[in-house]
ZAZA-409615 format. One record per residue (C-alpha): residue number from 0; residue in three letters; chain; x, y, z. Coordinates in nm, 4 decimals, decimal comma. Example, Ala and Ser with C-alpha at 12.3 -4.5 7.8 and 13.67 -1.06 7.14 Angstrom:
REM residues 2
seq / type / mol / px / py / pz
0 / ALA / A / 1,2300 / -0,4500 / 0,7800
1 / SER / A / 1,3670 / -0,1060 / 0,7140
This chain:
REM residues 379
seq / type / mol / px / py / pz
0 / UNK / A / 16,4183 / 2,5135 / 15,8586
1 / UNK / A / 16,7139 / 2,5092 / 16,0977
2 / UNK / A / 16,9809 / 2,7393 / 15,9529
3 / UNK / A / 17,2539 / 2,5116 / 16,0833
4 / UNK / A / 17,1379 / 2,2374 / 15,8472
5 / UNK / A / 17,1045 / 2,4786 / 15,5542
6 / UNK / A / 16,8378 / 2,7208 / 15,4428
7 / UNK / A / 16,6840 / 2,7627 / 15,1019
8 / UNK / A / 16,6635 / 3,1219 / 14,9851
9 / UNK / A / 16,3313 / 3,2792 / 15,0755
10 / UNK / A / 16,0852 / 3,3406 / 14,7896
11 / UNK / A / 16,1020 / 3,7107 / 14,8672
12 / UNK / A / 16,4708 / 3,7326 / 14,7819
13 / UNK / A / 16,5324 / 4,0024 / 14,5200
14 / UNK / A / 16,5885 / 3,8811 / 14,1662
15 / UNK / A / 16,9420 / 3,7537 / 14,1089
16 / UNK / A / 17,0174 / 3,6945 / 14,4763
17 / UNK / A / 16,9053 / 3,3308 / 14,4954
18 / UNK / A / 17,2214 / 3,1875 / 14,3402
19 / UNK / A / 17,4448 / 3,3886 / 14,5728
20 / UNK / A / 17,2496 / 3,2764 / 14,8796
21 / UNK / A / 17,2519 / 2,9162 / 14,7607
22 / UNK / A / 17,6330 / 2,9160 / 14,7403
23 / UNK / A / 17,6568 / 3,0843 / 15,0807
24 / UNK / A / 17,4221 / 2,8291 / 15,2384
25 / UNK / A / 17,6267 / 2,5409 / 15,1018
26 / UNK / A / 17,9402 / 2,7009 / 15,2474
27 / UNK / A / 17,7572 / 2,7471 / 15,5777
28 / UNK / A / 17,6483 / 2,3835 / 15,5755
29 / UNK / A / 18,0058 / 2,2668 / 15,5034
30 / UNK / A / 18,1356 / 2,4769 / 15,7927
31 / UNK / A / 17,8661 / 2,3426 / 16,0272
32 / UNK / A / 17,9478 / 1,9834 / 15,9349
33 / UNK / A / 18,3195 / 2,0376 / 15,9763
34 / UNK / A / 18,2808 / 2,2218 / 16,3090
35 / UNK / A / 17,9815 / 2,0371 / 16,4511
36 / UNK / A / 18,1540 / 1,9816 / 16,7877
37 / UNK / A / 18,2364 / 2,3480 / 16,8460
38 / UNK / A / 18,1289 / 2,5093 / 17,1747
39 / UNK / A / 18,3288 / 2,8111 / 17,2908
40 / UNK / A / 18,3913 / 2,9068 / 16,9273
41 / UNK / A / 18,0463 / 3,0655 / 16,9217
42 / UNK / A / 18,0988 / 3,2870 / 17,2274
43 / UNK / A / 18,1840 / 3,6541 / 17,2356
44 / UNK / A / 18,5454 / 3,6130 / 17,3480
45 / UNK / A / 18,6121 / 3,3698 / 17,0653
46 / UNK / A / 18,4866 / 3,6379 / 16,8258
47 / UNK / A / 18,6992 / 3,9156 / 16,9761
48 / UNK / A / 18,9584 / 3,9190 / 16,6916
49 / UNK / A / 18,6720 / 3,9419 / 16,4398
50 / UNK / A / 18,5111 / 4,2297 / 16,6288
51 / UNK / A / 18,8409 / 4,4121 / 16,6727
52 / UNK / A / 18,8908 / 4,3960 / 16,2970
53 / UNK / A / 18,5325 / 4,5151 / 16,2485
54 / UNK / A / 18,5925 / 4,8163 / 16,4733
55 / UNK / A / 18,9039 / 4,9142 / 16,2772
56 / UNK / A / 18,7346 / 4,8713 / 15,9407
57 / UNK / A / 18,4111 / 5,0464 / 16,0381
58 / UNK / A / 18,6014 / 5,3416 / 16,1804
59 / UNK / A / 18,8016 / 5,3642 / 15,8564
60 / UNK / A / 18,4801 / 5,3508 / 15,6500
61 / UNK / A / 18,3318 / 5,6256 / 15,8654
62 / UNK / A / 18,6423 / 5,8423 / 15,8351
63 / UNK / A / 18,7183 / 5,8049 / 16,2073
64 / UNK / A / 19,0520 / 5,6180 / 16,2188
65 / UNK / A / 19,2490 / 5,6135 / 16,5406
66 / UNK / A / 19,2003 / 5,4804 / 16,8894
67 / UNK / A / 18,8524 / 5,3394 / 16,9383
68 / UNK / A / 18,8811 / 5,3796 / 17,3159
69 / UNK / A / 18,8770 / 5,7591 / 17,2770
70 / UNK / A / 18,5583 / 5,7571 / 17,0742
71 / UNK / A / 18,3259 / 5,5013 / 17,2285
72 / UNK / A / 18,3135 / 5,2102 / 16,9853
73 / UNK / A / 18,5171 / 4,9086 / 17,0954
74 / UNK / A / 18,5067 / 4,5300 / 17,0736
75 / UNK / A / 18,3790 / 4,4806 / 17,4317
76 / UNK / A / 18,0225 / 4,5825 / 17,3480
77 / UNK / A / 18,0232 / 4,3586 / 17,0412
78 / UNK / A / 18,1535 / 4,0619 / 17,2407
79 / UNK / A / 17,8688 / 4,1172 / 17,4868
80 / UNK / A / 17,6307 / 4,1314 / 17,1926
81 / UNK / A / 17,7496 / 3,7891 / 17,0751
82 / UNK / A / 17,6724 / 3,6465 / 17,4198
83 / UNK / A / 17,3121 / 3,7695 / 17,4095
84 / UNK / A / 17,0333 / 3,5143 / 17,4476
85 / UNK / A / 16,9969 / 3,3790 / 17,0947
86 / UNK / A / 16,6471 / 3,2427 / 17,1250
87 / UNK / A / 16,3156 / 3,4143 / 17,0756
88 / UNK / A / 16,2019 / 3,7266 / 16,9037
89 / UNK / A / 16,3881 / 4,0560 / 16,8977
90 / UNK / A / 16,1284 / 4,2755 / 17,0657
91 / UNK / A / 16,1015 / 4,6527 / 17,0516
92 / UNK / A / 16,2113 / 4,6734 / 17,4146
93 / UNK / A / 16,5143 / 4,4577 / 17,3478
94 / UNK / A / 16,6078 / 4,6579 / 17,0407
95 / UNK / A / 16,5654 / 4,9871 / 17,2250
96 / UNK / A / 16,7899 / 4,8662 / 17,5078
97 / UNK / A / 17,0451 / 4,7483 / 17,2562
98 / UNK / A / 17,0347 / 5,0823 / 17,0766
99 / UNK / A / 17,1202 / 5,2584 / 17,4022
100 / UNK / A / 17,3991 / 5,0150 / 17,4907
101 / UNK / A / 17,5984 / 5,0012 / 17,1682
102 / UNK / A / 17,8654 / 5,2736 / 17,1885
103 / UNK / A / 17,8468 / 5,5248 / 16,9049
104 / UNK / A / 18,1061 / 5,7536 / 16,7539
105 / UNK / A / 18,1552 / 6,0967 / 16,9051
106 / UNK / A / 17,9382 / 6,2945 / 16,8816
107 / UNK / A / 17,6641 / 6,0311 / 16,9234
108 / UNK / A / 17,3684 / 6,0352 / 16,6878
109 / UNK / A / 17,0643 / 6,1602 / 16,8844
110 / UNK / A / 16,7650 / 5,9358 / 16,9469
111 / UNK / A / 16,8854 / 5,5899 / 16,8356
112 / UNK / A / 16,5824 / 5,4391 / 17,0170
113 / UNK / A / 16,3781 / 5,5349 / 16,7095
114 / UNK / A / 16,5088 / 5,2249 / 16,5385
115 / UNK / A / 16,3188 / 4,9843 / 16,7656
116 / UNK / A / 15,9813 / 5,0150 / 16,5976
117 / UNK / A / 16,1289 / 5,0118 / 16,2486
118 / UNK / A / 16,3401 / 4,7028 / 16,3158
119 / UNK / A / 16,1033 / 4,4876 / 16,5215
120 / UNK / A / 15,8910 / 4,3563 / 16,2342
121 / UNK / A / 16,1992 / 4,2886 / 16,0219
122 / UNK / A / 16,3761 / 4,1002 / 16,3027
123 / UNK / A / 16,0808 / 3,8647 / 16,3440
124 / UNK / A / 16,0357 / 3,7965 / 15,9712
125 / UNK / A / 16,0805 / 3,4579 / 15,8084
126 / UNK / A / 16,3202 / 3,5789 / 15,5404
127 / UNK / A / 16,6517 / 3,4108 / 15,4751
128 / UNK / A / 16,8881 / 3,5221 / 15,7577
129 / UNK / A / 17,1093 / 3,7223 / 15,5201
130 / UNK / A / 16,8123 / 3,8974 / 15,3619
131 / UNK / A / 16,6671 / 3,9692 / 15,7051
132 / UNK / A / 17,0008 / 4,1155 / 15,8204
133 / UNK / A / 17,0133 / 4,3378 / 15,5106
134 / UNK / A / 16,6581 / 4,4596 / 15,5797
135 / UNK / A / 16,7521 / 4,5350 / 15,9413
136 / UNK / A / 17,0583 / 4,7259 / 15,8270
137 / UNK / A / 16,8543 / 4,9263 / 15,5757
138 / UNK / A / 16,5578 / 5,0047 / 15,8013
139 / UNK / A / 16,7813 / 5,0898 / 16,0979
140 / UNK / A / 16,9838 / 5,3316 / 15,8867
141 / UNK / A / 16,6674 / 5,4947 / 15,7541
142 / UNK / A / 16,5127 / 5,5261 / 16,1020
143 / UNK / A / 16,8251 / 5,6957 / 16,2364
144 / UNK / A / 16,7810 / 5,9780 / 15,9873
145 / UNK / A / 17,0406 / 6,2258 / 15,8663
146 / UNK / A / 17,2332 / 6,3371 / 16,1720
147 / UNK / A / 17,5947 / 6,4506 / 16,1748
148 / UNK / A / 17,8609 / 6,2808 / 15,9648
149 / UNK / A / 17,9365 / 5,9947 / 15,9447
150 / UNK / A / 17,6120 / 5,8806 / 15,7859
151 / UNK / A / 17,3855 / 5,6416 / 15,9811
152 / UNK / A / 17,4856 / 5,3372 / 15,7730
153 / UNK / A / 17,8481 / 5,3961 / 15,8781
154 / UNK / A / 17,7617 / 5,4070 / 16,2480
155 / UNK / A / 17,7756 / 5,1015 / 16,4746
156 / UNK / A / 17,4056 / 5,0389 / 16,5396
157 / UNK / A / 17,2901 / 4,9106 / 16,1957
158 / UNK / A / 17,5860 / 4,6714 / 16,1861
159 / UNK / A / 17,5190 / 4,5558 / 16,5438
160 / UNK / A / 17,1504 / 4,4817 / 16,4845
161 / UNK / A / 17,2249 / 4,2973 / 16,1610
162 / UNK / A / 17,4964 / 4,0975 / 16,3406
163 / UNK / A / 17,2652 / 4,0019 / 16,6275
164 / UNK / A / 17,0108 / 3,8757 / 16,3780
165 / UNK / A / 17,2748 / 3,6679 / 16,1991
166 / UNK / A / 17,4214 / 3,5263 / 16,5194
167 / UNK / A / 17,0776 / 3,4099 / 16,6279
168 / UNK / A / 17,0482 / 3,2198 / 16,2997
169 / UNK / A / 17,3862 / 3,0508 / 16,3419
170 / UNK / A / 17,5726 / 3,2711 / 16,0932
171 / UNK / A / 17,8824 / 3,4860 / 16,1547
172 / UNK / A / 17,8333 / 3,8550 / 16,2381
173 / UNK / A / 17,8370 / 4,1221 / 15,9691
174 / UNK / A / 18,1908 / 4,2611 / 15,9639
175 / UNK / A / 18,2890 / 4,5781 / 15,7787
176 / UNK / A / 18,5655 / 4,6105 / 15,5221
177 / UNK / A / 18,6961 / 4,9585 / 15,4395
178 / UNK / A / 18,7307 / 4,8672 / 15,0708
179 / UNK / A / 18,3547 / 4,8267 / 15,0189
180 / UNK / A / 18,2727 / 5,1928 / 15,0872
181 / UNK / A / 18,1872 / 5,2933 / 14,7298
182 / UNK / A / 17,9928 / 4,9714 / 14,6728
183 / UNK / A / 17,7932 / 5,0329 / 14,9913
184 / UNK / A / 17,7155 / 5,3909 / 14,8892
185 / UNK / A / 17,6006 / 5,2761 / 14,5446
186 / UNK / A / 17,3745 / 5,0104 / 14,6991
187 / UNK / A / 17,2048 / 5,2601 / 14,9282
188 / UNK / A / 17,1563 / 5,5044 / 14,6401
189 / UNK / A / 16,9857 / 5,2407 / 14,4229
190 / UNK / A / 16,6159 / 5,2675 / 14,3490
191 / UNK / A / 16,5676 / 4,9268 / 14,5165
192 / UNK / A / 16,8570 / 4,9043 / 14,7640
193 / UNK / A / 16,7672 / 4,5764 / 14,9358
194 / UNK / A / 16,9072 / 4,3469 / 14,6664
195 / UNK / A / 17,2490 / 4,5200 / 14,6410
196 / UNK / A / 17,2726 / 4,5439 / 15,0219
197 / UNK / A / 17,1903 / 4,1747 / 15,0618
198 / UNK / A / 17,4572 / 4,0911 / 14,8020
199 / UNK / A / 17,7153 / 4,2895 / 15,0015
200 / UNK / A / 17,6077 / 4,1167 / 15,3228
201 / UNK / A / 17,6311 / 3,7760 / 15,1540
202 / UNK / A / 17,9834 / 3,8518 / 15,0315
203 / UNK / A / 18,0997 / 3,9717 / 15,3758
204 / UNK / A / 17,9503 / 3,6652 / 15,5464
205 / UNK / A / 18,1077 / 3,4383 / 15,2849
206 / UNK / A / 18,4480 / 3,5870 / 15,3711
207 / UNK / A / 18,3895 / 3,5179 / 15,7423
208 / UNK / A / 18,2713 / 3,1618 / 15,6784
209 / UNK / A / 18,5736 / 3,1028 / 15,4567
210 / UNK / A / 18,7959 / 3,2214 / 15,7425
211 / UNK / A / 18,6244 / 2,9886 / 15,9891
212 / UNK / A / 18,6293 / 2,6946 / 15,7514
213 / UNK / A / 19,0049 / 2,7259 / 15,7066
214 / UNK / A / 19,0643 / 2,6987 / 16,0834
215 / UNK / A / 19,1093 / 2,3769 / 16,2825
216 / UNK / A / 18,8102 / 2,1466 / 16,2438
217 / UNK / A / 18,5941 / 2,0527 / 16,5425
218 / UNK / A / 18,6218 / 1,6854 / 16,4482
219 / UNK / A / 18,6163 / 1,4804 / 16,1295
220 / UNK / A / 18,3272 / 1,5491 / 15,8939
221 / UNK / A / 18,0310 / 1,3120 / 15,9387
222 / UNK / A / 18,0944 / 1,1509 / 15,5986
223 / UNK / A / 18,4697 / 1,1004 / 15,6371
224 / UNK / A / 18,7472 / 1,3118 / 15,4900
225 / UNK / A / 18,6627 / 1,6183 / 15,2794
226 / UNK / A / 18,6209 / 1,5395 / 14,9097
227 / UNK / A / 18,9261 / 1,5989 / 14,6968
228 / UNK / A / 18,9233 / 1,9420 / 14,5334
229 / UNK / A / 19,2170 / 1,8690 / 14,3020
230 / UNK / A / 19,0190 / 1,7885 / 13,9840
231 / UNK / A / 18,8049 / 2,1029 / 14,0153
232 / UNK / A / 19,1122 / 2,3145 / 14,0957
233 / UNK / A / 19,2974 / 2,1779 / 13,7940
234 / UNK / A / 18,9992 / 2,2334 / 13,5634
235 / UNK / A / 18,9471 / 2,5910 / 13,6834
236 / UNK / A / 19,3191 / 2,6633 / 13,6564
237 / UNK / A / 19,3199 / 2,5455 / 13,2913
238 / UNK / A / 19,0172 / 2,7586 / 13,2097
239 / UNK / A / 19,1677 / 3,0706 / 13,3670
240 / UNK / A / 19,4937 / 3,0120 / 13,1778
241 / UNK / A / 19,3118 / 2,9632 / 12,8463
242 / UNK / A / 19,0868 / 3,2641 / 12,9078
243 / UNK / A / 19,3773 / 3,4988 / 12,9812
244 / UNK / A / 19,5728 / 3,3743 / 12,6775
245 / UNK / A / 19,2710 / 3,4558 / 12,4624
246 / UNK / A / 19,2532 / 3,8033 / 12,6187
247 / UNK / A / 19,6149 / 3,8953 / 12,5379
248 / UNK / A / 19,5287 / 4,0137 / 12,1841
249 / UNK / A / 19,2534 / 4,2606 / 12,2816
250 / UNK / A / 19,4525 / 4,3782 / 12,5845
251 / UNK / A / 19,7585 / 4,4362 / 12,3677
252 / UNK / A / 19,5547 / 4,6460 / 12,1233
253 / UNK / A / 19,4322 / 4,8676 / 12,4081
254 / UNK / A / 19,7798 / 4,9153 / 12,5520
255 / UNK / A / 19,9448 / 4,9829 / 12,2179
256 / UNK / A / 19,7043 / 5,2697 / 12,1550
257 / UNK / A / 19,8716 / 5,4363 / 12,4530
258 / UNK / A / 20,2233 / 5,3001 / 12,4076
259 / UNK / A / 20,3192 / 5,1376 / 12,0726
260 / UNK / A / 20,5901 / 4,9242 / 12,2349
261 / UNK / A / 20,3575 / 4,7688 / 12,4945
262 / UNK / A / 20,3858 / 4,3935 / 12,5610
263 / UNK / A / 20,1443 / 4,1403 / 12,7088
264 / UNK / A / 20,2316 / 3,7863 / 12,8166
265 / UNK / A / 20,0770 / 3,5024 / 13,0153
266 / UNK / A / 20,2454 / 3,2274 / 13,2178
267 / UNK / A / 20,1111 / 2,9597 / 13,4506
268 / UNK / A / 20,2111 / 2,6761 / 13,6830
269 / UNK / A / 20,0426 / 2,4349 / 13,9203
270 / UNK / A / 20,2941 / 2,4907 / 14,2005
271 / UNK / A / 20,4068 / 2,8103 / 14,3704
272 / UNK / A / 20,7517 / 2,8749 / 14,5157
273 / UNK / A / 20,9506 / 3,1746 / 14,6319
274 / UNK / A / 20,8019 / 3,5174 / 14,5541
275 / UNK / A / 20,4989 / 3,3657 / 14,3792
276 / UNK / A / 20,4216 / 3,1585 / 14,6879
277 / UNK / A / 20,4487 / 3,4728 / 14,8994
278 / UNK / A / 20,2019 / 3,6500 / 14,6709
279 / UNK / A / 19,9603 / 3,3558 / 14,6955
280 / UNK / A / 19,9857 / 3,3685 / 15,0751
281 / UNK / A / 19,9291 / 3,7463 / 15,0791
282 / UNK / A / 19,6166 / 3,7106 / 14,8632
283 / UNK / A / 19,4806 / 3,4417 / 15,0950
284 / UNK / A / 19,5475 / 3,6563 / 15,4018
285 / UNK / A / 19,3638 / 3,9493 / 15,2445
286 / UNK / A / 19,0689 / 3,7187 / 15,1690
287 / UNK / A / 19,0750 / 3,5990 / 15,5339
288 / UNK / A / 19,1526 / 3,2315 / 15,4836
289 / UNK / A / 19,4416 / 2,9995 / 15,5622
290 / UNK / A / 19,5702 / 2,8568 / 15,2320
291 / UNK / A / 19,6452 / 2,4893 / 15,1847
292 / UNK / A / 19,9660 / 2,3497 / 15,0361
293 / UNK / A / 19,8454 / 2,3820 / 14,6754
294 / UNK / A / 19,8386 / 2,7110 / 14,4842
295 / UNK / A / 19,7860 / 2,6950 / 14,1096
296 / UNK / A / 19,8432 / 3,0295 / 13,9415
297 / UNK / A / 19,8254 / 3,2231 / 13,6156
298 / UNK / A / 20,0175 / 3,5478 / 13,5689
299 / UNK / A / 19,9265 / 3,8215 / 13,3220
300 / UNK / A / 20,2199 / 4,0598 / 13,2642
301 / UNK / A / 20,1510 / 4,4034 / 13,1190
302 / UNK / A / 20,4476 / 4,6190 / 13,0153
303 / UNK / A / 20,4426 / 4,9683 / 12,8641
304 / UNK / A / 20,6959 / 5,2545 / 12,8690
305 / UNK / A / 20,9087 / 5,0925 / 13,1399
306 / UNK / A / 20,6029 / 5,0551 / 13,3591
307 / UNK / A / 20,4286 / 4,7312 / 13,4322
308 / UNK / A / 20,1655 / 4,5396 / 13,6236
309 / UNK / A / 20,1790 / 4,1687 / 13,7031
310 / UNK / A / 19,8317 / 4,0308 / 13,7721
311 / UNK / A / 19,8418 / 3,6986 / 13,9555
312 / UNK / A / 19,5223 / 3,4893 / 13,9572
313 / UNK / A / 19,5477 / 3,1932 / 14,1943
314 / UNK / A / 19,3386 / 2,8867 / 14,2769
315 / UNK / A / 19,3948 / 2,7866 / 14,6416
316 / UNK / A / 19,2869 / 2,5106 / 14,8723
317 / UNK / A / 19,1025 / 2,6631 / 15,1690
318 / UNK / A / 19,2517 / 2,5404 / 15,4953
319 / UNK / A / 19,5579 / 2,3413 / 15,5903
320 / UNK / A / 19,4749 / 2,0542 / 15,5949
321 / UNK / A / 19,2402 / 2,1318 / 15,3043
322 / UNK / A / 18,8699 / 2,1627 / 15,3861
323 / UNK / A / 18,7456 / 2,0620 / 15,0410
324 / UNK / A / 18,6657 / 2,4215 / 14,9436
325 / UNK / A / 18,8654 / 2,6299 / 14,6965
326 / UNK / A / 18,9201 / 3,0042 / 14,6601
327 / UNK / A / 19,0104 / 3,2028 / 14,3494
328 / UNK / A / 19,1983 / 3,5255 / 14,4245
329 / UNK / A / 19,3641 / 3,8000 / 14,2227
330 / UNK / A / 19,6369 / 4,0449 / 14,3101
331 / UNK / A / 19,8347 / 4,2479 / 14,3888
332 / UNK / A / 19,5766 / 4,3926 / 14,6271
333 / UNK / A / 19,7208 / 4,7443 / 14,6084
334 / UNK / A / 19,6658 / 4,7547 / 14,2318
335 / UNK / A / 19,3126 / 4,6122 / 14,2487
336 / UNK / A / 19,2120 / 4,7914 / 14,5711
337 / UNK / A / 19,0950 / 4,4456 / 14,6766
338 / UNK / A / 18,8639 / 4,3761 / 14,9705
339 / UNK / A / 18,8179 / 4,0516 / 15,1610
340 / UNK / A / 18,5102 / 3,9975 / 14,9449
341 / UNK / A / 18,7118 / 4,0022 / 14,6199
342 / UNK / A / 18,7342 / 3,6257 / 14,5937
343 / UNK / A / 18,5315 / 3,3402 / 14,4420
344 / UNK / A / 18,4654 / 3,0419 / 14,6690
345 / UNK / A / 18,4206 / 2,6988 / 14,5108
346 / UNK / A / 18,2649 / 2,4118 / 14,7064
347 / UNK / A / 18,2648 / 2,0321 / 14,6981
348 / UNK / A / 18,0178 / 1,9178 / 14,4365
349 / UNK / A / 18,0670 / 2,2230 / 14,2150
350 / UNK / A / 18,1334 / 2,1634 / 13,8484
351 / UNK / A / 18,3677 / 2,3769 / 13,6432
352 / UNK / A / 18,0924 / 2,4460 / 13,3891
353 / UNK / A / 17,8510 / 2,5634 / 13,6589
354 / UNK / A / 18,0906 / 2,7968 / 13,8389
355 / UNK / A / 18,2957 / 2,9233 / 13,5451
356 / UNK / A / 18,0710 / 3,2262 / 13,4760
357 / UNK / A / 18,1396 / 3,3609 / 13,8276
358 / UNK / A / 18,5139 / 3,2980 / 13,7976
359 / UNK / A / 18,5256 / 3,4446 / 13,4462
360 / UNK / A / 18,3505 / 3,7635 / 13,5627
361 / UNK / A / 18,5900 / 3,7881 / 13,8581
362 / UNK / A / 18,8978 / 3,7463 / 13,6371
363 / UNK / A / 18,7708 / 3,9960 / 13,3789
364 / UNK / A / 18,7065 / 4,2529 / 13,6519
365 / UNK / A / 19,0598 / 4,2044 / 13,7873
366 / UNK / A / 19,2056 / 4,2443 / 13,4368
367 / UNK / A / 19,0050 / 4,5630 / 13,3807
368 / UNK / A / 19,1264 / 4,7106 / 13,7091
369 / UNK / A / 19,4897 / 4,6228 / 13,6363
370 / UNK / A / 19,4698 / 4,7614 / 13,2820
371 / UNK / A / 19,3050 / 5,0802 / 13,4052
372 / UNK / A / 19,5763 / 5,1238 / 13,6679
373 / UNK / A / 19,8531 / 5,0897 / 13,4070
374 / UNK / A / 19,6938 / 5,3164 / 13,1429
375 / UNK / A / 19,6297 / 5,5847 / 13,4043
376 / UNK / A / 19,9960 / 5,5779 / 13,5024
377 / UNK / A / 20,0876 / 5,6333 / 13,1376
378 / UNK / A / 19,8531 / 5,9257 / 13,0812
């Protein structure tokens, strides 16, 4: 099935991944419909800002911050990669040539051509594009062996091969985020690493699609204006508010074990002005999307021993004008150590009942991080 019209998750997808891929494919389909007249947007130069961000983030993940021009890896090679012929099979010869062309960190890892044989069968598989990219990333990293630090999975080649595979399927490239380092290490250390790696890839690609969807449309959608997201946004906002109010009692008990005078409160509004609006905009920027005019928010305030944390959970329109998609964010980012992937995307046709479990888990994780940050500061 043509990936531009939407793919169903492959039967071989690891258990638990189907739902994530289904949401991603619906987001991909919405982006394709909204940008169906795009042309130059797909070329390497159009992707240069994305690749420049990838270079910075990958170098940070690999512990090699600083000027990329002094150490080989730069956006030029990745832009050229995006302009590769996107038809046909990725052969061993093609992969070997690519392995020699992609600049590596200094000192380069010896013998990157070894990846060609390991990656060829994966590149030609009929898996879902995201699952295939995760397999390429995994097998490429394994074929590169130990080598000098940084580890193979933090070097450019696995990311480049996975990106080429995705670009050929009409998806955005795989772009690193320095905040996912521990999650990436845990995935690779798992007994069955493919599922966790594919989940990371899906989250990174979702962030890129969300960024693209919030940009100027390539023409009106084929079925008219985007569906109104207001009812879903209002319903999700009410649920988040109710959920956090119900959590204040247990949270207060935890805090008062550390500081008897601790206080917990919750407030909410369906409009954002002043400093709250600035925090909504900062959360959207971190999650790589342009926010629309609406930002419904709920704030959880934790106070103990003259220290405090204000957790702001926001429901945004994605895009201005709105695209029909919504994003749920939490901040401040410095307290949560938030990555671009720390966001829940809601799509036209979603119901609050169907998507609430994902939003609830996201909110609970943000609360746990904020509470941990405050209690550690009190210890």
